[in-house]
N, C-alpha and C positions, 0 to 999 in steps of 0.2 A: 616312370615307375622305377624305384630303386630295386636292384636285384636282391633276392632273398639269400640268407645264410652268409651275409657279408660279416666277417669276424669283427671288423672295426665298428660296424653298426651295432652288432650284438653286444660288444663290450660297453659301448656308450649307453645302450639301453639298460644293461645290468647296473651301470653306475647310478642310475636313478634309485634303485633299491639300496645301493651303498649309501646314498645321501639321506633318504628319508627313513631308513630303518633305525637310525639313531633315535628318532622320536619314539618308535615302537619299543625300544629297549629301555632307554633312560626315563622317558616320561610315563609310559603306560605300565612298565614292568618292574623297574628297580628303584631308582633314586626318588622319583616323584611320589610313588605310593608310600615309601618309607617316610619321607619328609612330611607328606600330607597327614599320615596317621599320627606321627609324632606331635606335630603342632596343633592338631585338632583334638587330641586326647588330653584332657585337663583333670586335675584333682576335683575341681568344683562340679564339672558337668560330665565327667567320664568321656564316653565316645559319642556323645550327642552334641551336635552343633546347630547353630541357628543360621539358616540360609534364606535371606530376604523375608525374615520374620517367621519362617517355618522351622520347627525343631525336627531333626532327622539324624539317624545314625551316620557317622562320618563316611564309612566305607559304602554304605547304601547310597549316600549322596553322590559319590564319585561314579557309582554304577549308573545312577539316574541321569547324571550330566552327560556321560558317554552315550547312553541310550538315546537321549534327546538329540545329541549331535549327529548320531548315525541316522536318526529319523529325518533330520533336516537334509542330510545327504541324499537319502532315498527320494525326497521330494524335489530336490534340485537337479539331480543327475539326468533324468529323462530330458529336461529342457536343455541342459548344457551339452549333452552328447548329441542331441538333435541339431543344435547350432554347429557343433564341431563337424558332424558328418555333412551337413549342408554346405558349410563354407570350407571344409577341409583344413581346419586350423586347430586340431586337437592339442598340438604342442603348446599353443598359446594358453590353453586352459591348464595344462600341466604346470606352466610357469606361474599362472595366477594362484593356483592352490598351493604351490610351493612357497610363494611369498607370504600368503595368508598363514599357513601353518608355521613357517619358520619365524615370522615376526611375533606370532602369538606365543611361541616358546620363549622368545627373548623377553617378552613382557612378564613371563612367570618369574623372572628375576626379582620382581617386586612382591612376590607372594609371601605374606605374613598372615597371622591369624586375623588381624584387624582389616586385611584386604581380601578376606575370604570370598565375598560375593563376586567382586570383579575378577579375581584370580580364577575362580571356577568357570567364569565365562570365557576367559582366555584359554583355559584347559579344554573347554568344548570347541572353541574355534580352531585350536591346534588339531583336534581330532578330525574336524571337517576338512582342514587343509590336507591332512594325511590321506584320508579316504577319497577325497575329491580328485587328488592327483593320481591316485592309484588306478582308477577306472580307465583313464586315458593311457596310462602306462601299460596296463594289461592289454588294451586293445591293439597295441603294436605287435603283439606276439605272432598272430597269423600273417601280419604284414612283413615281418622281418625274417621269419623262419618257415621252411617247408614242413609239411606234415610229419615227416620222419625225424625232424630235428627239434620239434616243439617240446618234447619232454626234457631233453637235455638243456635247451635254451632256458626253459622255465626254471629248471633246477639251478642253472648258472645265475639267474637273477636273484633267487633266494640265497644262494651261497655268497654272492657279493654283498647282499644285504646283511647277512650274519657277520661276515668278516668286518665290514665297515663299522657296523654298530658295536662290535666287540672292541675294536681299536679305540673308538671314542669312549666307550664304557670304562676301559682301563684308565684312560686319561682322567675321566671324572672320578674313578675309584681312588686314584692317587690323591686328588684334591680333597675328597671327602675323608679319607683315612689319615692323611698327613697334611692337614691344613697349616701346621706350623712351618712346613717347608716354604710356604708362600706368604708367611707373615700374617695369616688369617687367625683372628681370635674370636670372631663372631661364630657361634655354633651352627647357625642356619645358613651362613653365607656360602660354604662349599657346595651345598645342594643347589642353591640359587644360581651360582656360577655355572653349574652343570646344565641348568635349563637354558642359560644364555648360549653356552657352547653348542647345544643341540641345534638351536636356531641358525647359528652361523655356519655350522657344519652342513646342515640340510640345504640351505640356500647356496652355499659355496660349491659343493660337489655336484649339485643339480645342474650347474652351468655346463658340465661335460655332455650329458645327454641333450641338453638344449642346443648345443653347438653342432651335434652330429646326427641326431635323429631326423628323418624326413618330416616335413611339415604336416603331411596328411593329404588326402585326395578328396576333392568335393564329390558329393554323391550326385552324379549327373541325372539320376532318375527322379530327383526331387524337383518339383515345379518351382518357378520363381515366385509364385504366389503363396508359397508354403509359409504358414505361420509357425515360427519356431517355438513359441510358447505353448500353445495347445498341441502343436505338431509333435513335440517331444513325447507327450503321453500317448498320442495316437501312434507314433512310431514304435513305442514300447508295446502297444497293443498289437501292431502289425508283426513285430518280432515274435511275440508270444504265439500269434497265429501260425507263423512259419515254423516255430519250434515245435508246436503241437503236431505238425506234419512230419517231424523227425522222431521216429519211435524211440530211439535210444536216448536222445537228448531229453525227450519228454519224461522218461523214467529217471534219468540222472539228476535233473534239477531238484525234484522233491527230496531225494536222498541227500544231495548236497546241502539243501536248506536245513534239514534236521540235524545232520552232524555238525554243520557250521555253528548252530546255536551253542553247542558244547565247546568246540575247538576254540573259537574266538573268545568266548567268555572266560574259559580257564586261563588263557594267555593273559587276559586283562586283570584277573583277580588273584593270580597265584601269589604275588608278593604280599597282598593284604591278608590272604589266608595264612601264610606263614607267620606274619606279625601278630595276628589276633588269636588264632587258634593254638599256635605253638610257642608264642612269645619269643620268636627268633629276633635277635638284634639286627639293626639295619645293615651292618657290615656283612653278616652271614647271608642275609637275603640278597644283597647285591652280588655276592660271590656265587650263590647257587643259581641265580638267574643268568649270570655270566657263563656258568657251566652248561646251562640249558642251551644257550646260543652256540657254544662251541660244539656240543654234541649234535645240534640241529644242522650244522654245516655238513657233517658226515651223513646225517639222516636224509637230507634232501638228495644227496648224490646216491646213497644206497637205494632209496626208493625209485629213483630214475632208472637205475640198472635193473632192479627187480621187475619194474614194469616192462622193460624190454624183453625179459625172459618169461614172465607170467601174465602180462597184460595189466593195464591200469586198474580195471575193476577188481580183480582178484587181490591186488596189493592194497587197494583202498579198503576192501573187506577186512583184511588182516589188521590194518592200521586202526580202523574204527573199533574192532574188537579189543585192541590194546587200550584205546581211549576209555572203553567201558570199564576195563580193569583199573584204570587210573582213577576214575570217579569213585569206584567202590573203595579203593585203597585210601583216597583222600578222606573218606568218611571214617575209616578205621585207624589211621595212623595216630600215634601218640608221642613220638619222639622226633628230634631234629634229624637223627640219622635216617629214619624212615622217610622223612620229607626229602632229604638229599637224594636218596635212592630213587624215590618217585620222580624227582626232578630230572634225573638222567633219562628215565623212560619217556617223560614228556618231551624232552629235547629231541630224542630219537624220532618220535612220531610227529612232532610239530612241523618241522620243515618239510618232511615227506608229504604230509597230507595237504599242505598248502600248495606246494609245487605241483603235485599230481592232480589236485582239483582243478587248477587253472589250465594245465595242459590237456586234461581229459575233455574239458569243455571246449577248448580250442580245436582239438582233433575231431570232435563230433560236429563242428560247424562246417558248412560248405567252404571249401578252400579258395573259392573265386570271388568271395564277397568283398565289396569295397567299404561298406558302412560298418566297419568293425567296432567303432565306438558305440553304436546303438546296441549291437549284440552283447558287447561286454558291459554296457550299462545294465542290461537285463541281468547279467551274471552278478554284477556288483550290487544291484538293488536286492536281488535274492539273498546275497550274503549279508548285506547291512540290515535287512529286515530280520534275518536270523539273529544277528547280534543284538538288535533292539529287544527282541523277545527274550533272548538268553540272559542279557544283563538285567532286564526288568524282573524276570523270574528269580534270578539269583539274589538281587537286592530285596525283593518282596519277601521271599522265604526267609532271608536273614532277619528282616525287620519283624516278621511274625514269630520266629523261633529263637532269635538272637544266637544263631549258630550257622556258620558257613558250611559245616559238614552236611547239614540237611539240604542246603542249596546244591552241594556237589552231587548228591544222589539224584536230584531232579535233572541235572545235566546228563546223568547216566541214562535216564529214560529217553532223552532226545537222541543219544547215540544209538540206543537199541532200535528205535524207529528207523534211523538212518541205515543201520545195518540190514534190517529186514528189506528195506527198499533197494539196497545195493544187491542183495541176493536176487531180487526180482529183475534188476537191470542185467545181472550176469546171465540169467536165464534167457532174457530177450536178446542179448548179444549173441549167445550161442545159436539161437533160432535164426537170427539175421545172417550169421556167417554160413549156416547150413543152407539157407535159401539162396545165398549168393553162389555157393558151390553148385547147387542144382541148376540154377539159371545159366551158369557158365559152362555146363556140359553140352 
């Protein structure tokens, strides 16, 4: 077993975030949404497109495709993490999903209006690759860092991710804004080159963690007669039974589920919101999302330090309260300046809540477990189900009301429920600490 807190291993682990966060920024947040909205909005049909014979609002279509991709991830991950824990080869699955996602991004190079159906399938496959690799990446956290270091190591991963994605975003930004520097005359080609670069960047930099991360350890407690197909869901059930016996984790997961509906959905629809509700140009949207990423770097570090002083749950309560304010503000804003100011707030709390959520879950787990992939599969299944519901609700409300502002208010309700559950967790945590002090007397 490799020693924990090895700086070289931690840096290699964080480089996986550096590699795949380019997808999260360029494909889900900036250039792809702007390009997608532009080519699917026509004078003849407005914002309605035909997808395999069905007419649907373009931005609702992207929400539904992502929701379907995340639902497939939810169904696959219990089986895959069961195999990974049984054979101790979770790095192989990180490699598989990286290739899947990266190659799908490369295929988006061919995305034009007349290839909408196939391109949206590749868009969904890229999301599966991103989410699928992340669960195995997350599961390394308790394996490479001791309990007292997990907040800072988790924050380091997100920080590397933001820095790496911003570097590639700037490269793509130059290509999109100054295509004449590269002899490009086709208006859509700069965006499609960006999609290709994401795939190359993702696969290329992922080779660093693949070279240095430990392979994983087989779960010796699993029988050789173990059926990895049905066993994956059985293992998920066993993990749930174990989690139910952990009073703090049992309270944390429902809170995480509800506020994740809002966090992840906002991150995925922010660019489309600016384009459709405020008519912001593509260049402005890319710039503002870039600002969000830069602010998020500081946000992740700030939240890690605040958690050392005030505790994870208290900081999460403060961050979720800010997210509620973000949802209300999104409903009310009417100008580009207000959107930019709101984007700074989103950036501040975005990195912090993701990093703290992961490290809080990791810290609540028993620190001597070997089947970390199964435990983090449960974490990721919880998060991805939240995203499925959040995206579906956002797209459905937009389809009914033709307004993303109403959808933003619905997300605010999810945050409020999450906030109430976090207060319940804080109360339980205080009682647990008090009981520990009494038993220690």
